[in-house]
C-alpha positions in Angstrom: 43.8 -6.4 -6.0 41.9 -3.8 -3.9 42.2 -0.1 -4.5 44.7 1.6 -2.2 44.2 5.1 -1.0 46.7 7.6 0.4 44.9 9.2 3.3 47.7 11.0 5.1 51.1 12.4 4.2 53.7 14.3 6.3 57.1 15.8 5.5 59.7 17.7 7.4 61.6 20.7 6.1 64.7 19.4 4.4 67.9 20.7 5.8 71.7 20.6 5.5 73.6 18.0 7.5 75.0 21.0 9.4 71.6 21.4 11.1 72.4 18.3 13.1 68.8 17.2 13.5 68.7 13.5 14.7 66.8 11.0 12.5 64.6 10.2 15.4 63.3 13.7 15.7 62.7 14.1 11.9 61.1 10.7 11.6 58.7 11.3 14.5 57.7 14.7 13.1 56.9 13.3 9.6 54.9 10.4 11.2 52.9 12.6 13.5 52.1 15.0 10.6 50.9 12.1 8.4 48.7 10.8 11.3 47.2 14.3 11.8 46.6 14.6 8.1 44.8 11.3 7.9 42.8 11.7 11.1 43.7 8.1 12.0 45.0 7.1 15.4 48.4 5.3 15.4 46.8 2.3 17.1 44.9 1.7 13.8 48.1 1.2 11.8 48.6 -2.6 11.2 51.9 -2.7 9.4 54.8 -0.2 9.2 57.5 -0.1 6.5 60.4 2.2 7.3 63.3 3.0 5.1 66.8 4.6 5.3 70.2 4.1 3.9 72.7 5.4 6.5 71.7 4.2 9.9 72.0 1.1 12.1 69.6 -1.8 12.0 66.1 -1.3 13.6 66.3 2.5 13.3 62.6 2.3 12.2 61.6 0.8 15.5 63.5 3.5 17.3 61.3 6.2 15.7 58.0 4.3 15.9 58.4 3.3 19.6 58.5 7.0 20.5 55.0 7.3 19.0 53.6 4.0 20.2 54.5 0.4 21.0 51.6 -1.5 19.6 53.3 -4.8 18.6 52.7 -4.4 14.9 55.2 -5.8 12.4 57.9 -3.3 11.4 59.7 -4.0 8.2 63.0 -2.1 7.6 63.9 -1.3 3.9 67.2 -0.2 2.3 67.5 0.1 -1.5 69.6 3.2 -1.9 67.9 6.2 -3.3 64.6 4.4 -4.1 64.2 3.3 -0.4 61.2 5.5 0.4 59.2 4.4 -2.6 60.1 0.8 -1.9 58.5 1.2 1.6 55.4 2.7 -0.1 55.4 -0.2 -2.6 55.3 -2.8 0.3 52.7 -0.9 2.3 50.5 -0.6 -0.8 50.9 -4.3 -1.6 49.9 -5.3 1.9 46.6 -3.3 1.6 46.0 -4.3 -2.0 46.1 -8.0 -1.3 44.0 -7.8 1.9 46.8 -8.5 4.4 45.9 -5.3 6.3 43.4 -2.5 6.1 45.8 0.3 6.9 49.6 0.6 6.7 52.3 3.2 7.2 55.4 4.0 5.0 58.1 6.1 6.6 61.4 7.2 5.1 64.1 9.3 6.8 67.8 10.1 6.5 70.4 11.8 8.6 73.3 12.4 6.2 76.8 13.7 6.6 78.4 16.5 4.5 80.0 15.7 1.2 79.6 13.1 -1.6 78.3 9.6 -0.9 81.0 7.2 0.0 81.6 3.5 1.0 80.9 2.7 4.6 82.3 -0.8 4.8 85.7 -1.2 3.3 86.4 -4.8 4.3 83.8 -6.5 1.9 82.6 -6.4 -1.7 81.1 -3.1 -2.8 77.6 -3.5 -4.3 78.2 -0.7 -6.8 81.6 -1.9 -8.0 80.3 -3.5 -11.2 78.5 -0.4 -12.3 81.7 1.6 -12.2 83.7 -1.1 -13.9 81.2 -1.2 -16.8 81.1 2.6 -17.0 84.9 2.9 -17.2 85.0 0.4 -20.0 83.1 3.0 -22.0 84.4 6.3 -20.7 87.4 7.1 -18.6 87.0 8.2 -14.9 87.1 11.9 -14.2 89.7 12.8 -11.6 88.3 14.6 -8.6 84.6 13.9 -9.5 82.2 12.3 -7.1 81.4 8.6 -8.1 77.7 9.2 -8.6 78.4 12.3 -10.7 80.5 10.2 -13.0 77.7 7.6 -13.5 75.1 10.2 -14.3 77.4 12.5 -16.2 78.2 9.5 -18.4 74.5 9.1 -19.1 74.3 12.8 -20.1 77.4 12.5 -22.3 75.8 9.5 -24.1 72.6 11.5 -24.7 74.8 14.3 -26.2 76.6 11.9 -28.4 73.4 10.4 -29.7 71.3 13.5 -30.1 73.5 16.5 -29.9 72.1 17.7 -26.6 73.8 21.0 -25.6 75.4 21.6 -22.2 73.0 24.6 -21.7 70.0 22.3 -22.0 71.1 20.3 -18.9 71.8 23.5 -17.0 68.3 24.8 -17.7 66.9 22.0 -15.6 68.6 23.5 -12.5 67.2 26.9 -13.3 63.7 25.5 -13.5 64.2 23.5 -10.3 65.2 26.6 -8.3 62.2 28.5 -9.7 59.9 25.8 -8.5 61.5 25.4 -5.1 61.3 29.2 -4.5 57.7 28.6 -3.3 58.3 25.4 -1.4 58.8 26.2 2.3 60.3 22.6 2.9 63.0 22.9 0.2 66.6 23.4 1.1 67.6 25.6 -1.9 65.0 28.3 -2.6 67.3 31.0 -4.1 67.1 31.5 -7.9 70.1 30.9 -10.1 70.8 32.0 -13.7 71.8 29.8 -16.6 75.2 31.5 -16.5 75.7 30.7 -12.8 74.9 27.1 -13.3 77.3 26.7 -16.2 80.1 28.6 -14.3 79.9 26.5 -11.2 82.7 24.0 -10.7 82.9 21.2 -13.3 82.1 17.7 -12.2 81.7 14.9 -14.7 80.8 16.5 -18.1 78.3 17.7 -18.9 77.5 18.3 -15.2 78.6 21.2 -13.0 78.2 21.4 -9.3 74.8 23.2 -9.4 73.5 20.3 -11.5 74.1 17.8 -8.6 71.7 17.3 -5.7 73.1 18.1 -2.2 73.4 15.8 0.8 70.3 16.4 2.8 68.5 15.4 6.0 64.8 15.0 6.4 61.9 12.6 6.7 58.5 11.9 5.0 55.6 9.5 5.6 52.4 8.2 4.0 49.5 6.3 5.4 47.6 4.0 3.0 44.4 2.1 3.4 41.6 0.2 1.7 38.3 1.7 0.5 36.5 0.0 3.4 38.8 1.6 5.9 38.4 5.0 4.3 34.6 4.7 4.3 34.6 3.6 8.0 36.6 6.7 8.9 34.4 9.0 6.7 37.3 9.9 4.4 35.7 11.1 1.2 37.3 10.9 -2.2 40.9 10.3 -1.1 43.8 10.3 -3.6 44.5 6.7 -4.7 47.3 4.7 -6.3 46.0 3.8 -9.8 49.1 1.7 -10.6 52.6 0.9 -9.4 55.5 -1.1 -10.7 59.0 -1.9 -9.4 62.0 -3.3 -11.3 65.6 -4.1 -10.8 68.3 -4.2 -13.5 68.2 -6.2 -16.7 71.3 -7.8 -18.2 71.5 -4.8 -20.5 72.6 -2.6 -17.7 75.9 -4.3 -17.9 76.0 -5.6 -21.5 74.7 -2.7 -23.6 77.8 -0.6 -23.2 75.5 2.3 -22.4 75.9 4.7 -19.5 72.1 5.4 -19.8 71.4 1.7 -19.2 73.8 1.6 -16.3 71.9 4.3 -14.5 68.6 2.7 -14.9 67.0 3.9 -18.1 65.8 0.4 -19.1 64.3 -0.2 -15.6 62.5 3.1 -15.8 61.0 2.4 -19.3 59.8 -1.1 -18.2 58.2 0.2 -15.0 56.5 3.1 -16.8 55.1 0.8 -19.5 53.6 -1.4 -16.8 52.0 1.5 -15.0 50.5 3.0 -18.1 49.0 -0.4 -19.1 47.7 -1.2 -15.5 46.2 2.2 -15.0 44.8 2.7 -18.5 46.4 6.2 -18.5 48.9 7.4 -21.1 51.8 9.7 -20.5 50.0 12.5 -22.4 47.2 12.5 -19.7 49.6 13.1 -16.8 49.3 16.6 -15.3 52.2 16.6 -12.8 55.3 14.5 -12.3 57.8 14.1 -9.5 60.8 12.3 -10.9 64.3 11.4 -9.7 66.5 14.4 -10.7 69.5 13.5 -8.6 71.5 15.1 -11.4 70.1 17.2 -14.3 71.2 14.5 -16.7 68.9 12.0 -15.0 65.9 14.3 -15.3 66.6 14.8 -19.0 66.9 11.1 -19.9 64.0 10.2 -17.6 61.6 12.5 -19.6 62.2 10.0 -22.4 62.3 6.9 -20.2 58.9 7.7 -18.9 57.5 8.4 -22.3 56.8 12.1 -21.6 58.5 12.9 -24.8 59.8 10.5 -27.6 63.4 9.3 -27.5 65.8 12.0 -28.7 63.4 14.9 -28.1 64.1 15.8 -24.5 66.0 18.9 -25.6 63.1 20.2 -27.5 60.8 19.3 -24.6 62.9 21.6 -22.4 63.3 24.4 -24.9 59.6 24.5 -25.5 58.9 24.8 -21.8 56.8 21.6 -21.7 58.4 20.6 -18.4 57.1 23.5 -16.3 54.1 25.7 -15.6 52.2 26.6 -18.8 53.7 23.6 -20.6 52.4 20.1 -21.2 53.4 18.5 -17.8 54.8 20.2 -14.7 57.9 18.2 -13.6 59.1 18.5 -10.0 57.0 21.4 -8.8 58.5 20.7 -5.4 61.9 21.7 -6.7 62.9 18.1 -7.0 66.0 16.5 -5.5 68.2 19.3 -7.0 66.5 22.0 -5.0 64.1 20.4 -2.5 67.0 18.1 -1.4 67.7 14.4 -1.4 67.7 12.7 2.0 68.0 9.2 0.4 65.5 7.2 2.5 62.9 10.0 2.5 62.9 11.1 -1.1 60.3 8.6 -2.4 57.8 9.5 0.2 58.5 13.2 -0.2 57.6 12.8 -3.9 54.4 11.0 -2.8 53.5 13.8 -0.4 54.0 16.5 -3.1 51.8 14.7 -5.5 49.1 14.1 -3.0 49.1 17.8 -2.1 49.0 18.7 -5.8 46.0 16.4 -6.5 44.2 17.7 -3.5 44.7 21.3 -4.6 46.7 22.1 -1.5 50.1 23.1 -3.0 49.6 26.8 -2.6 51.6 29.0 -5.0 53.2 26.0 -6.8 49.8 24.4 -7.4 49.4 22.8 -10.9 46.1 24.0 -12.2 43.5 21.3 -12.6 45.8 18.5 -11.5 44.0 15.2 -11.4 46.7 12.7 -12.4 50.2 12.5 -11.0 53.2 10.3 -11.8 56.1 9.4 -9.5 59.5 8.1 -10.5 62.1 7.1 -7.9 65.3 5.2 -8.7 68.2 3.8 -6.7 71.3 2.4 -8.3 72.3 -1.0 -7.3 69.5 -1.2 -8.4 65.7 -0.6 -8.1 63.1 1.7 -9.6 59.5 2.4 -8.6 57.0 4.2 -10.8 53.6 5.1 -9.3 50.5 6.6 -10.8 48.2 8.7 -8.5 44.6 9.8 -9.3 41.7 11.6 -7.8 38.1 10.8 -8.6 
């Protein structure tokens, strides 16, 4: 496979659904920002991969046609919360195997207020088995959002195995807000205390409301290309994708009687292993990580799933400050899904944008000093996970 470079990224400010920004406006803004960042004309894009969760078919074309109608193939992607990184995976694959020289990945979401719900009630629900298997292990929590029960269950399992304290999960939100304070595109930039996080309304234990990501609207985009294309356009030393891996669920997700497996821990571990082997880079060499912190419980178990810290040691990893500035690896300098926001289709590409800015040294106040290697983790239940390693020469 050929090396694939990320030569342009764009991202809107993430907002509340109450802002009423249409997906067409947000998607176009992110795309134009990525084109400007790359210095490439839209006419040079040969494939486009667009992703969202809540919109009608061909929403990708609706956005792209406002920028240009060039006849290129447009592939629309929907894989729950991992949709954006799935679009990036396909764009990278097209370039890596020589199908095209330059491709676009675009993710966007126009969400509605409140917890995620089922849209179609007259047919089988894809997530049904996940809840059935969870409720065989732990009882449902009355009044709790369905996703919170899944990830709360994973956090509860970690507590049962390793004695992890409620306060440890809450500290992740405190960190996320500190990071997002300096991110002008984040939705929640105000600081919160540990006491405020723990005192917020209870969801599925050990989670409280401030440990759950909000419904968010926004868009993000990335333009990828071959070395030959970058050289032709005089793009010197671009950030490149050193390795990438994607998995869906193993049988253990339903057979292990483990909430952590149900929410994708095994997928994450498998994809991370592939990426470390393919890139020749170990977790101890990573400087900055953008991982899928839809709930604090998922960030905590993902530290271990990605091998950033051994199994059972995530609490010490947090207590020692190894997950933030001055520690071993800065996780979610953007503020993550908890504070930056989580527009489902855009999240994977927003993570990509943050890591590209970090490795270029363009992240401003939240810049991770000396960042040369970045790791991305994006998961969607139902299920799919993508882990991506970025490098600069």
